[in-house]
N, CA and C of each residue as an Amber inpcrd file, in Angstrom:
protein
   216
 -12.7070000  14.2460000  14.1700000 -13.1350000  12.7960000  15.0730000
 -11.4220000  12.5790000  15.3310000 -11.4120000  12.2100000  16.3500000
  -9.8670000  12.1500000  16.7290000  -9.7140000  10.6080000  16.6710000
  -8.3320000   9.9830000  16.9860000  -7.9490000   8.8120000  17.0110000
  -8.5840000   7.9220000  17.6820000  -8.8660000   8.4250000  19.1410000
  -9.1430000   7.6250000  20.1240000 -10.9730000   7.4450000  19.6940000
 -11.6070000   8.3480000  19.2300000 -12.8420000   8.2410000  18.9110000
 -12.9390000   7.1360000  17.8210000 -11.8600000   7.0970000  16.8700000
 -12.1020000   6.0000000  15.8110000 -11.8200000   4.9400000  16.3640000
 -10.9920000   4.3610000  17.2080000 -10.5350000   3.3540000  17.9060000
 -11.5490000   2.3160000  18.0880000 -12.7530000   2.9690000  18.8660000
 -13.3720000   2.6080000  19.3780000 -15.1460000   2.3260000  18.6800000
 -14.8970000   2.6780000  17.5030000 -15.6650000   2.3780000  16.5000000
 -15.5500000   0.9100000  15.7800000 -16.8060000   0.0810000  15.5070000
 -16.5520000  -0.8520000  14.9000000 -15.5840000  -1.3590000  13.8680000
 -15.1620000  -2.3090000  13.8990000 -14.1980000  -2.4080000  12.4580000
 -14.8720000  -2.1720000  11.2610000 -16.0160000  -2.7310000  10.7850000
 -16.8360000  -2.4210000   9.6850000 -17.2170000  -1.1830000   9.3950000
 -17.4250000  -0.1710000  10.5810000 -17.7220000   1.1930000  10.1070000
 -16.3780000   2.0840000   9.9880000 -15.3000000   1.5410000  10.9610000
 -13.8930000   1.9900000  10.2550000 -13.5620000   1.8800000   9.1120000
 -13.8900000   0.8400000   8.3380000 -13.3400000   0.1680000   6.8920000
 -14.1910000   1.3780000   6.1090000 -15.5180000   1.4140000   6.3250000
 -16.0750000   2.0300000   5.7160000 -15.7430000   3.8020000   5.3400000
 -15.1830000   4.1280000   6.6740000 -14.7020000   5.4350000   6.8350000
 -13.5360000   5.5060000   5.9750000 -12.7610000   4.6730000   6.1040000
 -11.4900000   4.3460000   5.0180000 -11.7880000   4.4020000   3.6140000
 -12.8660000   3.7170000   3.1430000 -12.9960000   3.6960000   1.9360000
 -13.7670000   4.9500000   1.4810000 -14.7140000   5.5040000   2.0160000
 -15.1480000   6.8030000   2.0370000 -14.3640000   8.0250000   1.8940000
 -13.2550000   8.0670000   2.7890000 -12.0070000   8.9570000   2.7200000
 -10.8590000   8.9090000   1.1860000 -11.0550000   7.4110000   1.1610000
 -10.3200000   7.3000000  -0.0520000 -11.1540000   7.6050000  -1.2300000
 -12.2950000   7.5800000  -1.5250000 -12.8760000   7.8430000  -2.6280000
 -12.7230000   9.3810000  -2.4640000 -12.9900000  10.0480000  -1.4930000
 -12.7350000  11.6290000  -1.6620000 -11.4080000  12.0540000  -2.2440000
 -10.3490000  11.3190000  -1.8570000  -8.8790000  11.7100000  -2.2000000
  -8.7930000  10.8910000  -3.4220000  -9.1390000  10.0200000  -4.1260000
  -9.0890000   9.7670000  -5.3920000  -9.6880000  10.7400000  -6.4590000
 -10.6580000  11.0740000  -6.0110000 -11.2680000  12.0900000  -6.9450000
 -11.0620000  13.2480000  -7.3540000 -10.1040000  13.8030000  -6.5310000
  -9.4940000  15.0880000  -6.2080000  -8.3140000  15.2050000  -7.6250000
  -8.4820000  16.2250000  -8.3940000  -7.5260000  16.5480000  -9.0820000
  -6.1520000  17.6300000  -8.5020000  -5.6350000  17.1560000  -7.4900000
  -4.3110000  18.0250000  -6.9070000  -3.3690000  18.0260000  -7.6530000
  -2.9670000  16.9670000  -8.6420000  -1.6850000  16.9690000  -9.1680000
  -0.6730000  16.8650000  -8.5300000  -0.9080000  15.6850000  -7.6320000
   0.0920000  15.1910000  -6.7580000   0.9190000  14.1790000  -7.4090000
   1.9260000  14.1570000  -7.2410000   3.2210000  13.4580000  -7.9010000
   4.1490000  12.8700000  -6.8480000   4.2450000  11.6300000  -7.8730000
   5.0740000  10.6580000  -7.0080000   6.7020000  11.3270000  -7.0440000
   7.4510000  11.1190000  -5.8550000   8.4710000  11.3510000  -5.9270000
   9.3590000  10.7360000  -6.8590000  10.5600000  11.5600000  -7.5030000
  11.4020000  10.8880000  -8.5350000  12.0700000   9.1990000  -8.3880000
  12.5400000   9.1240000  -6.6140000  12.8320000   7.9560000  -6.4660000
  11.9720000   6.8590000  -6.7950000  10.6900000   6.9230000  -6.6740000
   9.6180000   6.0210000  -6.7120000   9.5460000   5.6040000  -8.3490000
   9.8310000   6.6700000  -9.0050000   9.8420000   6.2760000 -10.2890000
  11.3870000   5.4610000 -10.6730000  12.2420000   5.7840000 -10.2950000
  13.4910000   5.1330000 -10.3550000  13.4110000   3.5780000 -10.3580000
  12.4060000   3.5420000  -8.9870000  12.3160000   1.8850000  -8.3210000
  11.5870000   1.0190000  -9.3990000  10.2830000   1.6930000  -9.8950000
   9.4700000   0.7400000 -10.5330000  10.1350000   0.9070000 -12.0350000
  11.0490000   1.6790000 -12.7830000  11.6980000   1.4380000 -13.6670000
  12.9120000   0.0720000 -13.6630000  13.5970000   0.2890000 -12.4680000
  14.0330000  -0.8240000 -12.2600000  13.9040000  -2.2260000 -12.0680000
  12.5530000  -2.2750000 -11.4510000  11.8100000  -3.3920000 -11.3130000
  11.1330000  -3.9030000 -12.7800000  10.6870000  -3.0540000 -13.7640000
  10.2010000  -3.1390000 -14.7820000  11.2950000  -3.9370000 -15.6980000
  12.4180000  -3.3870000 -15.3500000  13.8450000  -3.9180000 -16.3220000
  13.6900000  -5.3400000 -15.7050000  13.7340000  -5.7100000 -14.4580000
  13.9470000  -7.0420000 -14.4000000  13.0930000  -7.8410000 -14.6170000
  11.8240000  -7.5340000 -14.6710000  10.8440000  -8.3820000 -15.2420000
  11.0060000  -8.4100000 -16.9300000  11.3080000  -7.0510000 -17.3520000
  11.5240000  -7.6220000 -19.0130000  12.4950000  -8.1760000 -19.4660000
  13.4170000  -8.2180000 -18.3620000  14.7980000  -9.0260000 -18.7470000
  14.6500000 -10.7590000 -18.1920000  13.5270000 -10.8960000 -17.7200000
  13.5680000 -12.3960000 -16.9580000  14.1910000 -12.3850000 -15.9710000
  14.5570000 -11.5260000 -14.9890000  15.5430000 -11.5600000 -13.8800000
  14.6450000 -11.5810000 -12.5370000  13.0670000 -10.8200000 -12.6490000
  12.3530000 -10.8660000 -11.3920000  12.3060000 -12.0990000 -10.7720000
  12.4610000 -12.2150000  -9.3990000  12.0980000 -13.1620000  -8.7350000
  10.4550000 -12.8900000  -8.2900000   9.8770000 -13.9080000  -7.9830000
   8.6140000 -14.2390000  -7.7530000   8.1460000 -15.4520000  -6.9780000
   7.7690000 -14.4910000  -5.7880000   7.3740000 -15.7930000  -4.8850000
   6.1190000 -15.7140000  -4.1890000   5.2970000 -16.8420000  -3.5840000
   4.0820000 -17.2590000  -3.1450000   3.6130000 -15.9980000  -1.9390000
   2.4310000 -15.7620000  -1.7170000   2.2760000 -15.1500000  -0.6520000
   2.4260000 -15.8270000   0.3780000   2.6990000 -17.4020000   0.6440000
   3.3840000 -18.1300000   1.7690000   4.7000000 -17.9510000   1.9650000
   5.6780000 -18.0800000   0.7510000   7.0560000 -17.6950000   0.7690000
   7.2440000 -16.3090000   1.3400000   6.5590000 -15.4280000   0.7820000
   6.8380000 -13.8170000   1.3760000   6.2120000 -13.8720000   2.9100000
   5.4740000 -14.5100000   3.8400000   4.9070000 -14.5480000   4.7960000
   6.0560000 -15.1230000   6.1060000   6.8110000 -16.3430000   5.2660000
   7.7230000 -16.8870000   5.7620000   9.2160000 -16.0930000   5.9600000
   9.1700000 -14.9090000   4.9100000  10.3090000 -14.1470000   4.9430000
  10.2050000 -13.0130000   5.9090000   9.0520000 -12.7350000   6.2870000
   8.5690000 -11.4920000   7.0820000   8.9640000 -12.1080000   8.4640000
   9.3700000 -10.9610000   9.1490000   9.8160000 -11.5980000  10.7550000
   8.7510000 -11.2150000  11.5110000   8.4190000 -11.8700000  12.5450000
   6.8920000 -11.6100000  13.4430000   7.0610000 -10.5770000  13.9920000
   5.7800000  -9.5720000  13.5710000   5.8690000  -8.3770000  14.2000000
   6.2500000  -6.8550000  13.5770000   6.8460000  -7.3180000  12.3390000
   7.2520000  -6.5960000  11.1090000   5.9620000  -5.9490000  10.2790000
   5.4670000  -6.6270000  10.1090000   3.8670000  -6.5070000   9.1180000
   2.4620000  -6.3890000   9.8110000   1.8400000  -5.3790000  10.2090000
   0.8290000  -5.6930000  11.0680000  -0.6200000  -5.3310000   9.9240000
């Protein structure tokens, strides 16, 4: 199936296809590893949480920080 063929399908059908694809991928044992930099970022963020230095914002505050057109 091409991207053009997907674009003309109804939203609900495309969403179901995405869920079906994710289900097949998440059930495979392919030993896919996250890159080392990802683990480093997670550890940094956990350190901020554990030391009380993490900053939490509401979804409304986050939306205000994002420039229009950056997130779709």
